[in-house]
N, C-alpha and C positions, 0 to 999 in steps of 0.2 A: 651144721647149725649155723644160724644166721648171726651176723655181727650185732653187738648191742647197739641200740639206737638211743637217741637223746631222751631226756626226761619228757614225758608226754606234755606236761603243762608248759614246757618251754618251746614247743614246736610252733612256728609261725605258719598259720594257715592262710594268711593273706595272699601269697603267690598262687595258691591253689584256688582260692576264691576268684582270683583274676582270670583263671582259665574259663570261668563261666561268662565272661564279658561278651564273647561273640554270640552267645545264645541268650543274652539278657532279656530280649523281647519275648522270646518263647517261654523262658522261665518265669518272667513277670506275669505272663498270661496264665501260666499254670498256677501261680500263687493267687492271682485274682480270681480265677475260677474256683479254686479251693476255698477262698474266702466267701465267695458267693454261695457255694454249696453249703458251707457250715452256717452262714448267716441265714440261709433259707431254712436250714434245719432248726435253728433257734427260733426263727419267725414262725415256723410250722408248729412247734410244740407250745410256744407262747400264745399264739393266736388260737390254737385248739383249746388250750386251757381257759382262755378268756371266753371263747365261744360256748363251751360247755357250761361254765359257771353263769354266763349271761343268759343262756337259754333256760337254765334251771330257775333262775330268778324270774325270768319273763313268764314262765309257766305257772307262777304262783297265783296269777289272776288272769281272767279272760281278756281284760282290756289290754294289759301289757303283752300278752301272747299274740293278740291280733295285730298289734303295731310293731312287733319285733321283726327286724329285717334279717331273715335267715339267709338270703341269697348272697349278700355282699361278703359276710364272713366265710361262708362256704366256698365262694369263689376265691377268696384269699387263701384258704387252706389248700385248695387244688393248685392255685398258682405257685405257692411255696413248694408243694410236693413236686410239681413238674420242674420248677427251677432247680430244686435240689438234685433231682435225677440228672437233668441236663448239665448242671454245673459239675457234678461228680464225674460224669462221662467225659466232658470236655477237659476237666482237670487231669484225668488219667491219660488222655491222649497227649495233651500239651506237656505235662510233667515227664512222662516216660519218653516222649520224643526228645525233649530237652536233655534228659538223663542219658539216653543212648548216644546222642550227638556229643555230649560232654565226655562220655566214656571213650568214644572214638578219638576225640581230641586229646584226652589224657594219654592214651596209648601211643598216639602219633608223637606227642610231645616227648614221651619217654624214649621211644625209638630214636627220635632225632637227637636226644641227649646222649644215648649210649652208642649210637652208630660211629661217632668219631673216636670212641675209645677203642684202643687196640685189644685184640683177644688177650694179650698179656695183662692188661689193666683189669679186664673183667674176670680173670681167673681167680682173683681173691674172693669172689662171691660164690663161685660154683654154679653149675647149671641149674640145680634144684632151687637154690636161693634166688637166682635171677628169675626163674619161672614163678616162684611164689610172689616176688615183688610185682611182676608184670600182670599177675592174675588176681591173687587174693588181696594184695595191698591196693591195687587200682579199684577193685570192687568195693573195698571198704571206703576208699576216698570218694567214690561216686555217691555214697550215702550222705555226704556233707550237704548237698542241696536237697535231696529228697527227704532225709530223715531229721535234719537239724534246722537248716535255714528256713525251709517252707513252713514246718509246724510252728516255729518261733514267730515268724512274721504274721501268720494267720491267727495265732493265739492273741497277739497284741491287737490285731484288728478287731477280733471278736470281743475282747475286753472293752475296747473303746465303744464299739457298737452297742454292746449290752448296757453300758453306763448311759449312753445317749438315749436309748429307747426308754429305759426306766426314768431317766432324768426329765424326759418330756412331761411326765405326769407329776413327779416329785423330784426336784433337783437334788435334794439332800440324800434321798435313797439311791439315786443314780450315782452320786459321788461315792457313797459308802460301798455300793456294789462293785463299782469299778476299782476302788482301792483294795477291797477284799479279794477280788479276782486277781488283781495285779500281784498282791502278796502271795496268793496261792500259786500263781504262775511263775513266781520268782523263787519262793522258798523251796518248793518241791524240787525243781530242776537243779537249783544250786546245791542242795544237800545230796541229790543223786550224783551230780558231777563231782562234788568234793570227795564223796566216799566211793564213787564208782569208777572214776577215770583211771585210777591205778589198777583196779581189778580188771577193767575192760582192756587196758593196755597190756596187762599180764596175759589175759586170755588170748589176745591177738598174737602175742609173742609165741605162746604155746601152740596155737593153731597153725601159725606160719611154720614153726619148726617141725610140727607133725607132718604137714604137707611136704616139706623139704625132705624129711627122712623117708617118706613113702616114695617120692620121686627118685630118690637115690637107690632104694633097695629093690623096687619092683623090676627094674631092668636087669638086676643081678640075681633074679629069682633062681635061675638054673644053677648058678654057682653056689648059692646058699643052700639049695637042696642037696647038691652033690657032696658038699663038705659038712652036711649035718648042722648048718648054722641057722636054718630057717626058723626052727622052734624058738631058740633064744632071741632072735630078732623079732619074731612075732610077739613074744612076751614084752620085749622092750617097747614095741609100738603100742601094745595094749596099755602098758603102764603110762606112756605119754598121753594116750587118749583119755585114760582115767584121770590123770592130772588136769588135763584141759577141761574135762567134764565137771570136776570138782570146782574149778574156777567158774564155769558156767552156772553151776548150782548156786554159788555164792552171788553171782550177778542176778540170778532169778530171785533169790531171797531179798536182795536189795530192791529189786523192782517191785516185789510184793509189798515191802514196807513203804515204798514210795507211793504205791497205789492206795495203801491204807491211809497214809497221810493225806493224800488228795481227797479221799472220801470224807475224812474227818473235817478237813477245811471246807469241803463242799457243804457238809451238814451245818457247820458253824455259819457259813456265809448265807445259806438259805434261811436258817433260823433267824439271823439278824435282819435280813431283808423282809421276811414275813412278819417279824415282830414290829418293825418300823412301819410296814404297810398297814398292819392291823391298827396300830395306834393312830396313824393318819386317817384311816377309815372311820374310826370312832370319834376322834377329836376334830377332824377337818372334813373337807368335802370330797375325799377320795372314794371312788366307787368301789364297793366290795369285790366286784368282778375283776378289778385290776390286781387284786392280791395274788390270784392264781397266775396272771400274766407275768408279774414280776418274779415270783418264785420259779416258775418254769423257764423264764429267760435265763436266770442264773444257772439252773440245771443244764440247759442246753449249751450254755457257754463253756461248761466244764468238759464237754466233749472235746473241745480244742485244747484245753489246759491239761487234760489227763494224758495226752501224748507226749508232753514235754519231759517228764522225768526220765523215761527210758531213752529218749533221744539224746539228752545231755549226759546220761549215764554212760552211753556208748561212745561219747565223744573221744574217750581215751583210745578206742580202737582206731578211730579216724586219725587222731594225732600221731599215733605210733606209725600207722601206714604212711602218713605224710612225711614223718621223719626218715623212714627207710627209703622212700622215694627221693627225698632231698639228697640223700647220700649219693644217688646215681646222677641226678640232674646237676648237682653242684660240682661234680668231679671235672677237673680241667684236663683235656686231652694232653698226653705227654708228647704227642707228635702232631704238628700242624702242617697241612698241605696248602700250597698257594692256590688261589682261585683258578689261575691258568698257568700252564708251564711257561717258564721264563726263557726256555731254550728247548730245542729238539735234539735228542741224541743223534750223533753222526753215524754210529754203528752199534753193534750189540756186544761190544767189549765191556769188561768190568774191571775197575781198578779200586782196590781197597788200600787206603793209606793210614798207617799208624792207628788202627782202630782199637779203642778201649771201650769196654762196656762194664759198668759196675751196677749192681742191683741196690735196692734201697737199704738192705742190711749191710752193705759194704762189701759183699762178695764180688770178687773180680772175675768175670766170666771170660773176657777177652783182654789180652794185653799186647799192645803195640803190634797188632796183627796187620800185616801187609801182604797183598797178593794181587797180581795182574793177570787177567784172563784175556787173551787175544780174541777178536771176533771169530766165532766158529770153533773155538777150542773146546775140547772135551776133557774135563778135569775131574778127578776124584780126590776128595779130602778124607783121609783116614784118621781115626783116633778112637780112644776108648770112650765108653759112655761117661758123660759128665765132663768131657774135655772141652766143651764150648762149641761143638759143631752146630747143634740146633740153634743156639744163641746167635751164631753167625748168620744162619739162614733167616731167622726172625729179624735180624737187623737189616739184612738186604731187602726184605719186603716191608720194612719200616713198621714192624710190630713192636720192636724194642728200640728206644732212642740210644744212640751212642753217647758215651760220656765225653769222648774226644775222638779226633780223627775224621776221615771223610770217605765217602763211597761215590764213585763216578760211574755213570752209565753212558757209554759212548761219549765220554769227555764232559758230561754234564753232571754236576752234583745232584744227588737224589732229592735234596731239599728244594731244588728249583723245578721239580716235576710235580704236576698236579696228580691227584690220586688216580684218575682215569688213565693217564698216560703211563704211570708206573705199573698199574695192574695189567694193562694191555701189553707191557714189555716183558712180563715174567709169568711163566706158568709153573705152578708149584704142586708137587705131590708130597704132602706132609706125612709124618709117621703114622698118624691116625686118620684114616679116610672116613669122611662123613657121607652117609647116604641120606638123601632127602626122601620124604614121603611122596614119591613119584615113580614112574616106571624106570627100569634100568636104562632104557633108551634116553629118557629125559635127563637122568643123572649123568650119563656119559656126555650128552650134548651140551652140558654146562661148559665144557671146554671149547666146544665149537658148535654153535647152533645150526650151522649150515652143513654139518657132516651128514652124509647119507648112510643108509643101512649097509651098503656094500663096504664102505670104509670102516664102519663099526665092526662088522663081522671079520674083516681082514685083520684088523688090529687085535681083536680078541683071540683070533686063531694064532697070531704071532706070539701072544702072551700066554698061550696054552690055557685059554679059558673056554674053548668051545665045548669041552666035555661038561663043564658046569652049566653052560648056556643050554645045552641039549636037555638037561634035567629040569629046566624051568617050564612050568605048564604052558605059559604063553610067550616063551622066548623073551625078547627084549621088552615086550609089553607087560611082563610080570612085575610085581612090586616086591621090594625087599621087606624083610621083617624089620621091626624097630631096631635101630642102631646097626643094621646090617648083619644081624645075628644069623641070617640064612646063608652067609658066606663064611668060609674059614678065614683064618687070619691071613694066609698067603693069598687067597682069592681076593679078599678085600684090598690088600696091598696092591695087587696087580690091577684091580679095577681103578684105583686112584691113579696109578701110573698111566693107564689108558686114557683117562680123562685129561691128564696133563699133556700127553703126547698128541692128542687131538687138537690141542690149542695151536694157534698160529703165532704165539708169542716168540720173539727172537731169542729169549733166554729161558732155559729149563733148569729148575732147581728141584732136585729129588732128594728126599730125606730117607735114608736107609731103604733103598729100593729093593734090596734082596733079603730083607729081614723076614725070617719065617719060611724061607724057600729052601728046598733041597738043592744040592749042587747043580744037577742037570737043569732044573727049572731056572735057577739063578743065572746060569750062563746063557740060557735062551733069552731070558728077560733082558740081560745086559746087552746081548747082541741086537735085540729089537730096539732097545733104547738108543743105542749108537746109530743104528740105521735110520730110525725115524727122526733123530735129532738132526742129522744131515749137517747143514751149514750153520745151524743154530749153536749158540754158546751153551754148553752143558756143564753144570756143576752138581756132582753127586757127593753127598756126605754119607759115610758108612764106617762101620768098624770091622767089616769083612774084607780081607785083602784078596780073596780069590776072584779070578776072572777079570781083573782090571788091566791086564797086560796090553790090551788093544787101545787103551786111552792115550791121549796125547801126553798128558803129564799127571803126576800123582803128588799129593802133598801129605805130610804127616804132621798132626797137631796133637798137643796135649796141654792141659791146664791153661787153655786160652792162648797158647803161643804156637806159631808155625815153626816146626823144627827142621823140616827138610822138604825140598821140592825138586822134582826132576822127571825126565821121561822114565817110564817103567823099566825099559831095558837097561838104561844107565844105572838106575838104582839097584836092579838085580845084580848087575856085574860088580857093583861096589859091595863087597862082603861086609863092610862096616855100616852100611846104611840100615836104617830101621825097617824099611820096606823089604829088604833082602832077608832080614831076620824073621819078619812076619811070614814070608813065603816059605822059609825053611821050616817054620813051625807047622804050616799047612801040610808040607810034604811028610814030615815026621808023624 
């Protein structure tokens, strides 16, 4: 479920309107062409009404029929028809081009805002919620120009134009028509927004949560079916969809009432204009043929006004989407990298001094943790789950900011390294390996784009993955299933290790490299890691003590503290050491 957002009425849309500025010319062209198309539509219906009524009056006698100019009005009707068609086509091209460019800019703006945020900072949202924000919320926000700004500006222009056209013949009727249209164009949208913005805000919340729940559950379809939980989850999803549909039905009812109000206001406005025009025709010198022109002008103008209630009714959806996106764009990165490295590491040694890490809830993950790894040293850090090992790794790669203490790479504090230098210095195999929608070859070559197929096959063979590779229909050119479900847990783990080992980074950080592997495979993987690491600095974190005897040193940690450090053989000979106790448990 997504986090609650701010009250929709309090969301400031001005920053998002500012995103339109680079495309102001294209969007202004779209609005102008829309105005031309609707003005041509009003002109077409008004001129047609006048033409028909004038032709009927001209036909009452042979003299007037002989002198009546049929060609000029008919040319005007054709001109308005052609202009309306051309204007509508041009408006579609300009508006949608502007909208697509705006959509691209919005997504780029969001990616630039969330890219500096560490994965730890983004975990509070969840992948499904982030996906909903980057898709559904951006799509809703993209309607701000096309569904709210454009119709509102065009409606104001049509109201003024209609008042001017009628006012040319009778200024008083033109003023009345413009005022009546302005009231209709303000009252309907205001009532729709006042009653509908919370409804549409609620609908957007329900729709976003439904999308998020679907994105969370569909990848777990196999597990839900195996454990008999798919039917209850399906019912829950259907209940959520029914709740959203009820909200949509309420919005549809409000839209229907808004349309009814618009039609009533249209009738009253046309009645008033026709009554005034008829009085002017009887008591003044107004031609009867202009009565139809005035009435039909008002009717044509309502084509623009009729779109406003629904646009402003749905403003709540846009405001909620803007509020949710503001949560992302306004977050301040907890970790800042310098634009350029202030120094270059002398070697690939690591030094951790009195490191403390506390989370926002006050939990202490690391406490006065100190450790020095010599260049090229192979080190394993053992400890139970929840002991702080993964937090240490995340702090080393600067996903988690330390509360106090320092980390030096080759004698240089990490804070003095730019992100590119830091990432090039460390290759990481995390606990959960992510496979992208690309071939297995491309996924492996993320670690080293220059790696050839011979090197890939050699490494996969060393990690006991050739049997799996032989089962793939196209070998390395095959594509993984979503989330890597086509690989077992152990295969996926070794695939991530292979990607890290392919890297030329001078420091290797491996998180639980033998998790999910049998003893024989685990020892083979550890031997491959040590051989491929070579002179590189290696730090493995694990809670399995088996197979670590060939490493240079081993450390034991628990509850965020380093409890003992030493060469494996020395620790084994010390019967009081924790490592010796762990090895005895393995033997037993």
